[in-house]
N, C-alpha and C positions, 0 to 999 in steps of 0.2 A: 039749119036746125038752131043756130044761135039767135037769140032774141036780144034786141038792143034798145036801150032807153037813154036819151040824152037829157042832160040837165045843166044848169049853170048860166043860161042865157039871161039877158036883161038889158037895161038901159044904162049907158055909160057915156061920159063926155070924152071928146077927142083927147088922146094922150093917156087915157086910163087903161085899165087891165081887166080881163075876165078870164076865168078858168072854166072850160067846159069839161064835163065828164060824160062818158058813155059806159053804162053798166050793162054787162052781158050776162045772160042766164044760161047759156049753153055749157055743156060739160067739157067741150073741147076748145074753149076760147084761145088757149095758148097756141093752138095749131094754125090760127088764121092771121094773115096780115090784115091790118086795119087801116081805114082811111077816114078823112074828114072832107066833106064837100060843102058848098054853100050855094044858095040860090037867092038872088035879089029879085024884087018885083019886076016883071017884064024881061028878065034875062035868063039865059041858060044856066043850068047847074054847072058849077065849075069846081075843079080840083083845088084843094087847099093844102093838105098834108097827108102823108101816109107813113106807116111804120111796119117793118117786117116782123115775123115771128121772132120771139126773144129780144126784140128791140135792137137788133144788130145793125139795121140800116134804116134811114129815113129819106123821104123826099118832100120837097116843098114847092109850092107855086112861087114864081118869081115875086109876085106881089106881096108875099108875106114873109119871105126870107129875112132873117135877122130880127123879126118881131114875134113870130109864133113858134112854139115848140110843141111837138107831139111826143107823148110818152105813153108807156103802158105798165100796168102792175098786174101781172098774171095771177098772183096770189089773191087779188081782189076782183079778178075778171073785169077790169076797167081800163079804158083808154082815155087819155086826157089831151086837151088842147089848151095850152097856156097862151093867151093872147095879150101882148103888151103893145104899147104905143099905138093904140087903136085909132083908126081914121074913119071918117064918115063913110067912105067907100067900102068899109068892111061890113056895113049894115046888110044883113041877110038872114035867112033861116039856115042854120048849120045842121048838117046831117052826118052821123057816123055810119060806117058800113063795114061789113066783113067780107073778106075775099071768098070766092067761090071754091077755091082749092086749098088744101092744107099745105103748110110749110113753104110758102113762097116769099119772095122779097117784097118790098114795098111797091104797091101798084098805084099808078096815076090815072088810069082810065076807068071811068065809072062802069063800063061794061064788064070789068073784071070782078065786080062786087055782086054778090048774090043776095045779101040781106041788108036792110036799111032800117035805121031808127025813124022815129016820128018827126024829128027835128026840134030845134030850140031857137027861138028868136034872139038875135043880137042886134041892138040898135045903138049906133054911135052918133051922138049929137055934136054939132060943130063947136 
């Protein structure tokens, strides 16, 4: 039932930063664990980061640990992905997603997610 809209993507040079936002319109946003995934041309969609309900736990792909931070603001029905020290290999379309079941911990498998946003393009130049 939750509807998701990503924003904040763009073009940035290597070493720069971007902050992605995912705005949700559902009435029960706070009950869903949320995740970020990305897909580069010719590659499979891959897990990036996830956060539990209430923000109590997080998970990150090894490739982004120490550089990316996921957070949520339930009062604003929004989840964020702060991306620092960006690399060209981070170039992809980034998608946010909502868990299929209420009140779970951070999920890393895309099959755990029931609702997806439209994606936002992130391009990192060398």
